[in-house]
ChimeraX commands (.cxc) that place a marker at each C-alpha (Angstrom):
marker #1 position -85.36,-284.09,47.36 radius 0.5
marker #1 position -81.77,-284.42,48.50 radius 0.5
marker #1 position -81.55,-282.38,51.73 radius 0.5
marker #1 position -78.39,-281.75,53.73 radius 0.5
marker #1 position -78.68,-280.99,57.46 radius 0.5
marker #1 position -75.77,-279.35,59.25 radius 0.5
marker #1 position -76.09,-280.14,62.94 radius 0.5
marker #1 position -78.33,-283.08,62.17 radius 0.5
marker #1 position -77.40,-285.01,65.32 radius 0.5
marker #1 position -78.84,-282.40,67.71 radius 0.5
marker #1 position -82.27,-282.13,69.31 radius 0.5
marker #1 position -84.02,-280.51,66.33 radius 0.5
marker #1 position -81.75,-282.08,63.73 radius 0.5
marker #1 position -82.58,-285.65,64.73 radius 0.5
marker #1 position -86.30,-285.00,64.61 radius 0.5
marker #1 position -85.97,-283.20,61.29 radius 0.5
marker #1 position -83.98,-285.98,59.65 radius 0.5
marker #1 position -86.48,-288.60,60.81 radius 0.5
marker #1 position -89.38,-286.52,59.50 radius 0.5
marker #1 position -87.76,-285.89,56.12 radius 0.5
marker #1 position -86.90,-289.57,55.69 radius 0.5
marker #1 position -90.52,-290.48,56.45 radius 0.5
marker #1 position -91.61,-288.02,53.77 radius 0.5
marker #1 position -89.40,-289.79,51.23 radius 0.5
marker #1 position -86.51,-287.31,51.05 radius 0.5
marker #1 position -82.84,-288.26,50.81 radius 0.5
marker #1 position -80.99,-286.96,53.88 radius 0.5
marker #1 position -77.29,-286.18,54.33 radius 0.5
marker #1 position -76.15,-285.14,57.82 radius 0.5
marker #1 position -73.04,-283.00,58.35 radius 0.5
marker #1 position -71.51,-283.35,61.80 radius 0.5
marker #1 position -68.15,-282.96,63.55 radius 0.5
marker #1 position -67.96,-286.70,64.23 radius 0.5
marker #1 position -69.96,-289.51,62.69 radius 0.5
marker #1 position -71.92,-291.26,65.48 radius 0.5
marker #1 position -71.22,-294.91,66.18 radius 0.5
marker #1 position -74.91,-295.71,65.79 radius 0.5
marker #1 position -76.11,-293.96,62.64 radius 0.5
marker #1 position -79.77,-293.25,61.98 radius 0.5
marker #1 position -81.29,-295.59,59.43 radius 0.5
marker #1 position -81.49,-294.11,55.97 radius 0.5
marker #1 position -79.28,-291.06,56.52 radius 0.5
marker #1 position -75.80,-290.56,55.08 radius 0.5
marker #1 position -73.19,-288.96,57.34 radius 0.5
marker #1 position -70.29,-286.72,56.41 radius 0.5
marker #1 position -67.95,-284.65,58.58 radius 0.5
marker #1 position -67.20,-280.94,58.17 radius 0.5
marker #1 position -63.62,-281.88,57.27 radius 0.5
marker #1 position -64.84,-284.19,54.51 radius 0.5
marker #1 position -67.03,-281.59,52.83 radius 0.5
marker #1 position -64.30,-278.95,53.16 radius 0.5
marker #1 position -61.82,-281.23,51.42 radius 0.5
marker #1 position -64.26,-282.77,48.93 radius 0.5
marker #1 position -67.33,-280.55,48.43 radius 0.5
marker #1 position -68.27,-282.55,45.35 radius 0.5
marker #1 position -69.73,-285.09,47.78 radius 0.5
marker #1 position -72.70,-282.75,48.14 radius 0.5
marker #1 position -73.31,-282.07,44.46 radius 0.5
marker #1 position -77.01,-282.52,43.76 radius 0.5
marker #1 position -78.09,-281.19,47.14 radius 0.5
marker #1 position -81.36,-279.31,46.63 radius 0.5
marker #1 position -81.65,-277.80,50.12 radius 0.5
marker #1 position -79.32,-277.12,53.04 radius 0.5
marker #1 position -80.56,-276.70,56.61 radius 0.5
marker #1 position -77.93,-275.28,58.98 radius 0.5
marker #1 position -78.81,-275.91,62.63 radius 0.5
marker #1 position -75.21,-276.14,63.88 radius 0.5
marker #1 position -73.87,-274.05,66.76 radius 0.5
marker #1 position -73.12,-274.23,70.49 radius 0.5
marker #1 position -76.14,-273.98,72.76 radius 0.5
marker #1 position -76.94,-270.72,74.56 radius 0.5
marker #1 position -78.01,-272.83,77.55 radius 0.5
marker #1 position -74.71,-272.71,79.40 radius 0.5
marker #1 position -73.26,-270.27,81.90 radius 0.5
marker #1 position -72.02,-267.25,79.97 radius 0.5
marker #1 position -68.40,-266.95,80.92 radius 0.5
marker #1 position -66.13,-264.95,78.58 radius 0.5
marker #1 position -64.84,-268.27,77.19 radius 0.5
marker #1 position -68.30,-269.75,76.60 radius 0.5
marker #1 position -69.53,-266.52,74.99 radius 0.5
marker #1 position -66.66,-266.66,72.55 radius 0.5
marker #1 position -67.41,-270.33,71.82 radius 0.5
marker #1 position -71.11,-269.55,71.20 radius 0.5
marker #1 position -70.25,-266.79,68.75 radius 0.5
marker #1 position -67.45,-268.61,66.94 radius 0.5
marker #1 position -69.39,-271.86,66.52 radius 0.5
marker #1 position -72.20,-270.03,64.78 radius 0.5
marker #1 position -70.03,-267.86,62.56 radius 0.5
marker #1 position -67.79,-270.75,61.50 radius 0.5
marker #1 position -70.66,-272.99,60.41 radius 0.5
marker #1 position -72.38,-270.18,58.49 radius 0.5
marker #1 position -69.10,-269.35,56.76 radius 0.5
marker #1 position -68.61,-273.04,55.94 radius 0.5
marker #1 position -72.08,-273.23,54.37 radius 0.5
marker #1 position -71.38,-270.04,52.41 radius 0.5
marker #1 position -68.13,-271.52,51.09 radius 0.5
marker #1 position -69.89,-274.78,50.21 radius 0.5
marker #1 position -72.67,-273.02,48.27 radius 0.5
marker #1 position -70.08,-270.95,46.40 radius 0.5
marker #1 position -68.07,-274.07,45.53 radius 0.5
marker #1 position -70.91,-276.29,44.32 radius 0.5
marker #1 position -71.48,-276.26,40.57 radius 0.5
marker #1 position -75.14,-277.12,41.03 radius 0.5
marker #1 position -76.39,-274.72,43.69 radius 0.5
marker #1 position -79.10,-275.80,46.15 radius 0.5
marker #1 position -82.42,-274.05,45.68 radius 0.5
marker #1 position -82.62,-272.92,49.31 radius 0.5
marker #1 position -80.61,-272.60,52.50 radius 0.5
marker #1 position -82.52,-272.60,55.80 radius 0.5
marker #1 position -80.23,-270.90,58.31 radius 0.5
marker #1 position -81.03,-271.19,62.01 radius 0.5
marker #1 position -81.53,-267.94,63.90 radius 0.5
marker #1 position -83.52,-266.95,67.00 radius 0.5
marker #1 position -86.29,-264.63,68.13 radius 0.5
marker #1 position -83.81,-262.93,70.49 radius 0.5
marker #1 position -83.08,-260.58,67.57 radius 0.5
marker #1 position -86.20,-258.58,68.48 radius 0.5
marker #1 position -84.93,-257.74,71.94 radius 0.5
marker #1 position -87.27,-258.13,74.92 radius 0.5
marker #1 position -90.61,-256.55,75.82 radius 0.5
marker #1 position -93.68,-257.25,77.94 radius 0.5
marker #1 position -95.96,-255.01,75.86 radius 0.5
marker #1 position -94.88,-255.30,72.22 radius 0.5
marker #1 position -95.76,-258.03,69.73 radius 0.5
marker #1 position -93.14,-258.95,67.16 radius 0.5
marker #1 position -93.63,-260.22,63.60 radius 0.5
marker #1 position -91.10,-260.69,60.83 radius 0.5
marker #1 position -91.66,-257.02,59.94 radius 0.5
marker #1 position -90.49,-255.84,63.37 radius 0.5
marker #1 position -87.07,-254.14,63.56 radius 0.5
marker #1 position -84.02,-255.82,65.03 radius 0.5
marker #1 position -83.19,-254.56,68.52 radius 0.5
marker #1 position -79.80,-255.38,70.05 radius 0.5
marker #1 position -80.04,-254.96,73.83 radius 0.5
marker #1 position -78.10,-257.88,75.37 radius 0.5
marker #1 position -75.81,-260.81,74.64 radius 0.5
marker #1 position -78.45,-263.08,73.01 radius 0.5
marker #1 position -79.69,-260.36,70.65 radius 0.5
marker #1 position -76.13,-259.34,69.74 radius 0.5
marker #1 position -75.24,-262.96,68.93 radius 0.5
marker #1 position -78.28,-263.41,66.71 radius 0.5
marker #1 position -77.68,-260.09,64.91 radius 0.5
marker #1 position -74.11,-261.13,64.10 radius 0.5
marker #1 position -75.38,-264.60,63.12 radius 0.5
marker #1 position -77.89,-263.19,60.64 radius 0.5
marker #1 position -75.46,-260.63,59.27 radius 0.5
marker #1 position -72.95,-263.40,58.60 radius 0.5
marker #1 position -75.68,-265.42,56.87 radius 0.5
marker #1 position -75.78,-262.70,54.20 radius 0.5
marker #1 position -72.53,-264.24,52.93 radius 0.5
marker #1 position -74.68,-267.08,51.55 radius 0.5
marker #1 position -75.29,-265.77,48.03 radius 0.5
marker #1 position -77.02,-267.05,44.91 radius 0.5
marker #1 position -79.74,-269.07,46.67 radius 0.5
marker #1 position -83.05,-268.45,48.40 radius 0.5
marker #1 position -82.20,-267.80,52.05 radius 0.5
marker #1 position -84.47,-268.45,55.04 radius 0.5
marker #1 position -83.50,-267.01,58.42 radius 0.5
marker #1 position -85.33,-269.32,60.80 radius 0.5
marker #1 position -85.98,-267.31,63.97 radius 0.5
marker #1 position -86.57,-270.07,66.49 radius 0.5
marker #1 position -88.51,-269.79,69.75 radius 0.5
marker #1 position -88.50,-272.31,72.65 radius 0.5
marker #1 position -88.88,-275.73,71.02 radius 0.5
marker #1 position -90.88,-278.16,73.15 radius 0.5
marker #1 position -90.05,-281.88,73.07 radius 0.5
marker #1 position -89.77,-284.73,75.54 radius 0.5
marker #1 position -86.23,-285.95,74.80 radius 0.5
marker #1 position -84.20,-282.77,74.60 radius 0.5
marker #1 position -84.35,-279.02,74.47 radius 0.5
marker #1 position -85.56,-276.84,77.33 radius 0.5
marker #1 position -88.85,-278.50,78.23 radius 0.5
marker #1 position -87.59,-281.40,80.40 radius 0.5
marker #1 position -85.87,-278.83,82.66 radius 0.5
marker #1 position -88.90,-276.51,82.58 radius 0.5
marker #1 position -91.12,-279.39,83.67 radius 0.5
marker #1 position -88.77,-280.75,86.34 radius 0.5
marker #1 position -89.84,-278.44,89.23 radius 0.5
marker #1 position -93.45,-279.50,88.70 radius 0.5
marker #1 position -92.46,-283.16,88.73 radius 0.5
marker #1 position -90.82,-282.51,92.11 radius 0.5
marker #1 position -93.86,-280.60,93.39 radius 0.5
marker #1 position -92.25,-277.15,93.47 radius 0.5
marker #1 position -93.48,-275.55,90.28 radius 0.5
marker #1 position -94.40,-271.88,90.09 radius 0.5
marker #1 position -93.87,-268.62,88.25 radius 0.5
marker #1 position -90.34,-267.33,87.74 radius 0.5
marker #1 position -89.71,-263.71,88.60 radius 0.5
marker #1 position -92.80,-261.61,87.92 radius 0.5
marker #1 position -94.31,-264.33,85.72 radius 0.5
marker #1 position -95.36,-261.61,83.26 radius 0.5
marker #1 position -92.52,-262.20,80.80 radius 0.5
marker #1 position -93.60,-263.75,77.50 radius 0.5
marker #1 position -92.71,-267.28,76.41 radius 0.5
marker #1 position -92.88,-267.83,72.66 radius 0.5
marker #1 position -92.77,-271.55,71.93 radius 0.5
marker #1 position -93.33,-274.24,69.27 radius 0.5
marker #1 position -93.91,-278.00,69.44 radius 0.5
marker #1 position -91.00,-280.01,67.95 radius 0.5
marker #1 position -93.45,-281.73,65.58 radius 0.5
marker #1 position -94.54,-278.38,64.14 radius 0.5
marker #1 position -90.94,-277.16,64.06 radius 0.5
marker #1 position -89.81,-279.86,61.64 radius 0.5
marker #1 position -92.99,-279.50,59.57 radius 0.5
marker #1 position -92.37,-275.77,59.34 radius 0.5
marker #1 position -88.80,-276.29,58.12 radius 0.5
marker #1 position -89.98,-278.68,55.40 radius 0.5
marker #1 position -92.72,-276.18,54.46 radius 0.5
marker #1 position -90.09,-273.46,53.99 radius 0.5
marker #1 position -87.98,-275.76,51.85 radius 0.5
marker #1 position -90.83,-276.81,49.57 radius 0.5
marker #1 position -92.47,-273.38,49.11 radius 0.5
marker #1 position -90.23,-271.29,46.83 radius 0.5
marker #1 position -92.21,-268.09,47.52 radius 0.5
marker #1 position -90.97,-267.98,51.15 radius 0.5
marker #1 position -87.68,-266.20,51.89 radius 0.5
marker #1 position -86.03,-264.00,54.49 radius 0.5
marker #1 position -86.91,-264.07,58.20 radius 0.5
marker #1 position -89.45,-266.66,59.34 radius 0.5
marker #1 position -90.65,-266.82,62.95 radius 0.5
marker #1 position -90.64,-270.45,64.10 radius 0.5
marker #1 position -93.13,-269.99,66.92 radius 0.5
marker #1 position -96.69,-271.09,67.64 radius 0.5
marker #1 position -99.47,-268.53,67.06 radius 0.5
marker #1 position -100.42,-268.32,70.75 radius 0.5
marker #1 position -97.49,-267.29,72.99 radius 0.5
marker #1 position -98.13,-267.23,76.75 radius 0.5
marker #1 position -96.68,-265.54,79.81 radius 0.5
marker #1 position -94.33,-267.42,82.11 radius 0.5
marker #1 position -97.11,-267.68,84.69 radius 0.5
marker #1 position -99.57,-269.04,82.10 radius 0.5
marker #1 position -96.94,-271.52,80.92 radius 0.5
marker #1 position -96.47,-272.84,84.45 radius 0.5
marker #1 position -100.19,-273.01,85.13 radius 0.5
marker #1 position -100.65,-275.07,81.96 radius 0.5
marker #1 position -97.82,-277.45,82.87 radius 0.5
marker #1 position -99.36,-277.90,86.33 radius 0.5
marker #1 position -102.80,-278.54,84.83 radius 0.5
marker #1 position -101.62,-281.09,82.24 radius 0.5
marker #1 position -99.33,-282.98,84.62 radius 0.5
marker #1 position -101.63,-282.65,87.65 radius 0.5
marker #1 position -99.04,-280.83,89.73 radius 0.5
marker #1 position -99.39,-277.68,91.87 radius 0.5
marker #1 position -98.35,-274.27,90.56 radius 0.5
marker #1 position -97.55,-272.51,93.78 radius 0.5
marker #1 position -93.83,-272.04,94.44 radius 0.5
marker #1 position -92.58,-268.73,92.97 radius 0.5
marker #1 position -88.88,-268.36,92.20 radius 0.5
marker #1 position -87.59,-264.81,92.84 radius 0.5
marker #1 position -85.59,-263.09,90.12 radius 0.5
marker #1 position -82.55,-262.64,92.36 radius 0.5
marker #1 position -82.23,-266.41,92.84 radius 0.5
marker #1 position -82.18,-266.99,89.08 radius 0.5
marker #1 position -79.54,-264.28,88.68 radius 0.5
marker #1 position -77.46,-265.77,91.51 radius 0.5
marker #1 position -77.47,-269.31,90.14 radius 0.5
marker #1 position -77.43,-268.61,86.39 radius 0.5
marker #1 position -75.73,-265.25,86.13 radius 0.5
marker #1 position -76.30,-263.45,82.83 radius 0.5
marker #1 position -77.94,-266.58,81.40 radius 0.5
marker #1 position -80.98,-265.74,83.55 radius 0.5
marker #1 position -81.87,-263.11,80.91 radius 0.5
marker #1 position -83.33,-265.89,78.75 radius 0.5
marker #1 position -85.74,-266.88,81.53 radius 0.5
marker #1 position -86.51,-263.53,83.16 radius 0.5
marker #1 position -87.05,-261.58,79.93 radius 0.5
marker #1 position -89.00,-262.55,76.85 radius 0.5
marker #1 position -90.83,-261.48,73.75 radius 0.5
marker #1 position -94.29,-262.08,72.28 radius 0.5
marker #1 position -93.61,-263.36,68.77 radius 0.5
marker #1 position -96.23,-264.15,66.10 radius 0.5
marker #1 position -95.50,-266.32,63.01 radius 0.5
marker #1 position -97.20,-263.98,60.53 radius 0.5
marker #1 position -95.23,-264.97,57.42 radius 0.5
marker #1 position -95.71,-268.72,57.64 radius 0.5
marker #1 position -99.43,-268.32,58.43 radius 0.5
marker #1 position -99.95,-266.03,55.44 radius 0.5
marker #1 position -98.38,-268.68,53.22 radius 0.5
marker #1 position -100.88,-271.28,54.40 radius 0.5
marker #1 position -99.00,-273.23,57.06 radius 0.5
marker #1 position -101.27,-274.75,59.71 radius 0.5
marker #1 position -99.99,-275.76,63.12 radius 0.5
marker #1 position -100.97,-279.18,64.45 radius 0.5
marker #1 position -100.34,-277.81,67.96 radius 0.5
marker #1 position -101.36,-274.12,67.95 radius 0.5
marker #1 position -102.10,-273.94,71.69 radius 0.5
marker #1 position -99.84,-274.77,74.62 radius 0.5
marker #1 position -102.42,-277.02,76.26 radius 0.5
marker #1 position -102.73,-279.16,73.14 radius 0.5
marker #1 position -98.94,-279.28,72.72 radius 0.5
marker #1 position -98.26,-280.32,76.31 radius 0.5
marker #1 position -101.02,-282.91,76.26 radius 0.5
marker #1 position -99.35,-284.51,73.25 radius 0.5
marker #1 position -95.93,-284.46,74.95 radius 0.5
marker #1 position -97.40,-286.10,78.01 radius 0.5
marker #1 position -98.92,-288.89,75.94 radius 0.5
marker #1 position -95.70,-289.52,74.06 radius 0.5
marker link #1:1,2 radius 0.2
marker link #1:2,3 radius 0.2
marker link #1:3,4 radius 0.2
marker link #1:4,5 radius 0.2
marker link #1:5,6 radius 0.2
marker link #1:6,7 radius 0.2
marker link #1:7,8 radius 0.2
marker link #1:8,9 radius 0.2
marker link #1:9,10 radius 0.2
marker link #1:10,11 radius 0.2
marker link #1:11,12 radius 0.2
marker link #1:12,13 radius 0.2
marker link #1:13,14 radius 0.2
marker link #1:14,15 radius 0.2
marker link #1:15,16 radius 0.2
marker link #1:16,17 radius 0.2
marker link #1:17,18 radius 0.2
marker link #1:18,19 radius 0.2
marker link #1:19,20 radius 0.2
marker link #1:20,21 radius 0.2
marker link #1:21,22 radius 0.2
marker link #1:22,23 radius 0.2
marker link #1:23,24 radius 0.2
marker link #1:24,25 radius 0.2
marker link #1:25,26 radius 0.2
marker link #1:26,27 radius 0.2
marker link #1:27,28 radius 0.2
marker link #1:28,29 radius 0.2
marker link #1:29,30 radius 0.2
marker link #1:30,31 radius 0.2
marker link #1:31,32 radius 0.2
marker link #1:32,33 radius 0.2
marker link #1:33,34 radius 0.2
marker link #1:34,35 radius 0.2
marker link #1:35,36 radius 0.2
marker link #1:36,37 radius 0.2
marker link #1:37,38 radius 0.2
marker link #1:38,39 radius 0.2
marker link #1:39,40 radius 0.2
marker link #1:40,41 radius 0.2
marker link #1:41,42 radius 0.2
marker link #1:42,43 radius 0.2
marker link #1:43,44 radius 0.2
marker link #1:44,45 radius 0.2
marker link #1:45,46 radius 0.2
marker link #1:46,47 radius 0.2
marker link #1:47,48 radius 0.2
marker link #1:48,49 radius 0.2
marker link #1:49,50 radius 0.2
marker link #1:50,51 radius 0.2
marker link #1:51,52 radius 0.2
marker link #1:52,53 radius 0.2
marker link #1:53,54 radius 0.2
marker link #1:54,55 radius 0.2
marker link #1:55,56 radius 0.2
marker link #1:56,57 radius 0.2
marker link #1:57,58 radius 0.2
marker link #1:58,59 radius 0.2
marker link #1:59,60 radius 0.2
marker link #1:60,61 radius 0.2
marker link #1:61,62 radius 0.2
marker link #1:62,63 radius 0.2
marker link #1:63,64 radius 0.2
marker link #1:64,65 radius 0.2
marker link #1:65,66 radius 0.2
marker link #1:66,67 radius 0.2
marker link #1:67,68 radius 0.2
marker link #1:68,69 radius 0.2
marker link #1:69,70 radius 0.2
marker link #1:70,71 radius 0.2
marker link #1:71,72 radius 0.2
marker link #1:72,73 radius 0.2
marker link #1:73,74 radius 0.2
marker link #1:74,75 radius 0.2
marker link #1:75,76 radius 0.2
marker link #1:76,77 radius 0.2
marker link #1:77,78 radius 0.2
marker link #1:78,79 radius 0.2
marker link #1:79,80 radius 0.2
marker link #1:80,81 radius 0.2
marker link #1:81,82 radius 0.2
marker link #1:82,83 radius 0.2
marker link #1:83,84 radius 0.2
marker link #1:84,85 radius 0.2
marker link #1:85,86 radius 0.2
marker link #1:86,87 radius 0.2
marker link #1:87,88 radius 0.2
marker link #1:88,89 radius 0.2
marker link #1:89,90 radius 0.2
marker link #1:90,91 radius 0.2
marker link #1:91,92 radius 0.2
marker link #1:92,93 radius 0.2
marker link #1:93,94 radius 0.2
marker link #1:94,95 radius 0.2
marker link #1:95,96 radius 0.2
marker link #1:96,97 radius 0.2
marker link #1:97,98 radius 0.2
marker link #1:98,99 radius 0.2
marker link #1:99,100 radius 0.2
marker link #1:100,101 radius 0.2
marker link #1:101,102 radius 0.2
marker link #1:102,103 radius 0.2
marker link #1:103,104 radius 0.2
marker link #1:104,105 radius 0.2
marker link #1:105,106 radius 0.2
marker link #1:106,107 radius 0.2
marker link #1:107,108 radius 0.2
marker link #1:108,109 radius 0.2
marker link #1:109,110 radius 0.2
marker link #1:110,111 radius 0.2
marker link #1:111,112 radius 0.2
marker link #1:112,113 radius 0.2
marker link #1:113,114 radius 0.2
marker link #1:114,115 radius 0.2
marker link #1:115,116 radius 0.2
marker link #1:116,117 radius 0.2
marker link #1:117,118 radius 0.2
marker link #1:118,119 radius 0.2
marker link #1:119,120 radius 0.2
marker link #1:120,121 radius 0.2
marker link #1:121,122 radius 0.2
marker link #1:122,123 radius 0.2
marker link #1:123,124 radius 0.2
marker link #1:124,125 radius 0.2
marker link #1:125,126 radius 0.2
marker link #1:126,127 radius 0.2
marker link #1:127,128 radius 0.2
marker link #1:128,129 radius 0.2
marker link #1:129,130 radius 0.2
marker link #1:130,131 radius 0.2
marker link #1:131,132 radius 0.2
marker link #1:132,133 radius 0.2
marker link #1:133,134 radius 0.2
marker link #1:134,135 radius 0.2
marker link #1:135,136 radius 0.2
marker link #1:136,137 radius 0.2
marker link #1:137,138 radius 0.2
marker link #1:138,139 radius 0.2
marker link #1:139,140 radius 0.2
marker link #1:140,141 radius 0.2
marker link #1:141,142 radius 0.2
marker link #1:142,143 radius 0.2
marker link #1:143,144 radius 0.2
marker link #1:144,145 radius 0.2
marker link #1:145,146 radius 0.2
marker link #1:146,147 radius 0.2
marker link #1:147,148 radius 0.2
marker link #1:148,149 radius 0.2
marker link #1:149,150 radius 0.2
marker link #1:150,151 radius 0.2
marker link #1:151,152 radius 0.2
marker link #1:152,153 radius 0.2
marker link #1:153,154 radius 0.2
marker link #1:154,155 radius 0.2
marker link #1:155,156 radius 0.2
marker link #1:156,157 radius 0.2
marker link #1:157,158 radius 0.2
marker link #1:158,159 radius 0.2
marker link #1:159,160 radius 0.2
marker link #1:160,161 radius 0.2
marker link #1:161,162 radius 0.2
marker link #1:162,163 radius 0.2
marker link #1:163,164 radius 0.2
marker link #1:164,165 radius 0.2
marker link #1:165,166 radius 0.2
marker link #1:166,167 radius 0.2
marker link #1:167,168 radius 0.2
marker link #1:168,169 radius 0.2
marker link #1:169,170 radius 0.2
marker link #1:170,171 radius 0.2
marker link #1:171,172 radius 0.2
marker link #1:172,173 radius 0.2
marker link #1:173,174 radius 0.2
marker link #1:174,175 radius 0.2
marker link #1:175,176 radius 0.2
marker link #1:176,177 radius 0.2
marker link #1:177,178 radius 0.2
marker link #1:178,179 radius 0.2
marker link #1:179,180 radius 0.2
marker link #1:180,181 radius 0.2
marker link #1:181,182 radius 0.2
marker link #1:182,183 radius 0.2
marker link #1:183,184 radius 0.2
marker link #1:184,185 radius 0.2
marker link #1:185,186 radius 0.2
marker link #1:186,187 radius 0.2
marker link #1:187,188 radius 0.2
marker link #1:188,189 radius 0.2
marker link #1:189,190 radius 0.2
marker link #1:190,191 radius 0.2
marker link #1:191,192 radius 0.2
marker link #1:192,193 radius 0.2
marker link #1:193,194 radius 0.2
marker link #1:194,195 radius 0.2
marker link #1:195,196 radius 0.2
marker link #1:196,197 radius 0.2
marker link #1:197,198 radius 0.2
marker link #1:198,199 radius 0.2
marker link #1:199,200 radius 0.2
marker link #1:200,201 radius 0.2
marker link #1:201,202 radius 0.2
marker link #1:202,203 radius 0.2
marker link #1:203,204 radius 0.2
marker link #1:204,205 radius 0.2
marker link #1:205,206 radius 0.2
marker link #1:206,207 radius 0.2
marker link #1:207,208 radius 0.2
marker link #1:208,209 radius 0.2
marker link #1:209,210 radius 0.2
marker link #1:210,211 radius 0.2
marker link #1:211,212 radius 0.2
marker link #1:212,213 radius 0.2
marker link #1:213,214 radius 0.2
marker link #1:214,215 radius 0.2
marker link #1:215,216 radius 0.2
marker link #1:216,217 radius 0.2
marker link #1:217,218 radius 0.2
marker link #1:218,219 radius 0.2
marker link #1:219,220 radius 0.2
marker link #1:220,221 radius 0.2
marker link #1:221,222 radius 0.2
marker link #1:222,223 radius 0.2
marker link #1:223,224 radius 0.2
marker link #1:224,225 radius 0.2
marker link #1:225,226 radius 0.2
marker link #1:226,227 radius 0.2
marker link #1:227,228 radius 0.2
marker link #1:228,229 radius 0.2
marker link #1:229,230 radius 0.2
marker link #1:230,231 radius 0.2
marker link #1:231,232 radius 0.2
marker link #1:232,233 radius 0.2
marker link #1:233,234 radius 0.2
marker link #1:234,235 radius 0.2
marker link #1:235,236 radius 0.2
marker link #1:236,237 radius 0.2
marker link #1:237,238 radius 0.2
marker link #1:238,239 radius 0.2
marker link #1:239,240 radius 0.2
marker link #1:240,241 radius 0.2
marker link #1:241,242 radius 0.2
marker link #1:242,243 radius 0.2
marker link #1:243,244 radius 0.2
marker link #1:244,245 radius 0.2
marker link #1:245,246 radius 0.2
marker link #1:246,247 radius 0.2
marker link #1:247,248 radius 0.2
marker link #1:248,249 radius 0.2
marker link #1:249,250 radius 0.2
marker link #1:250,251 radius 0.2
marker link #1:251,252 radius 0.2
marker link #1:252,253 radius 0.2
marker link #1:253,254 radius 0.2
marker link #1:254,255 radius 0.2
marker link #1:255,256 radius 0.2
marker link #1:256,257 radius 0.2
marker link #1:257,258 radius 0.2
marker link #1:258,259 radius 0.2
marker link #1:259,260 radius 0.2
marker link #1:260,261 radius 0.2
marker link #1:261,262 radius 0.2
marker link #1:262,263 radius 0.2
marker link #1:263,264 radius 0.2
marker link #1:264,265 radius 0.2
marker link #1:265,266 radius 0.2
marker link #1:266,267 radius 0.2
marker link #1:267,268 radius 0.2
marker link #1:268,269 radius 0.2
marker link #1:269,270 radius 0.2
marker link #1:270,271 radius 0.2
marker link #1:271,272 radius 0.2
marker link #1:272,273 radius 0.2
marker link #1:273,274 radius 0.2
marker link #1:274,275 radius 0.2
marker link #1:275,276 radius 0.2
marker link #1:276,277 radius 0.2
marker link #1:277,278 radius 0.2
marker link #1:278,279 radius 0.2
marker link #1:279,280 radius 0.2
marker link #1:280,281 radius 0.2
marker link #1:281,282 radius 0.2
marker link #1:282,283 radius 0.2
marker link #1:283,284 radius 0.2
marker link #1:284,285 radius 0.2
marker link #1:285,286 radius 0.2
marker link #1:286,287 radius 0.2
marker link #1:287,288 radius 0.2
marker link #1:288,289 radius 0.2
marker link #1:289,290 radius 0.2
marker link #1:290,291 radius 0.2
marker link #1:291,292 radius 0.2
marker link #1:292,293 radius 0.2
marker link #1:293,294 radius 0.2
marker link #1:294,295 radius 0.2
marker link #1:295,296 radius 0.2
marker link #1:296,297 radius 0.2
view
């Protein structure tokens, strides 16, 4: 298949392009600026190029849109605006591209996030759970998904992503760092849920969605066994042979991170019901197995 990845130079995008190339797919990466060292086998185009000459993407069978500014930055009014605008602009660009192409792709996989469910320490969320806007992250994701409805005439996947665990990017290197320094411990109460997925399973899940035409709508990209923050830390300590003893009070997180601390101090227990019902099997269904693999690689 010819698969186009928007945001293909990021943490997930790089891994996805490598995986798809290994599986024999043709990969086109859309980015703001073509990197000096291009990945072998991938073709690169800029957003300006496809806006001016969309015919360059004729024959694309699937589009994966992972583009957008990271939430992992201090939420000043300026950064909040940048986070929102970056997501809306890329979704609108994909919508325009799909509309313009004579040969429509069969599917668009649009990045989203599990923040759309709001936060809870007692509820479990599946794709059937209602949207619940309670804070900045959930409001961003709601607007993101609403804008994605502009993408018409194709099968649309809203990929609700959890914490993606990898060794060379994403949140995990920072999550592991306190343990490496010998000061790991629970954050806040430690009872908040952490829904997660191994990067390897993340890219497999995206390909599964692309190649299974009976899957559409929201898909939770999370492992089947979420854990609490305290359980997450205990597992990191166990796998890396480091103590789990130094608790970090909530007020310190709020002082240093401001509103961004919501992502760490609140959480949601998310289950990937839809993908499991369609037959997807995780290579790393448990956190211990996932972290052991990351340690070895």
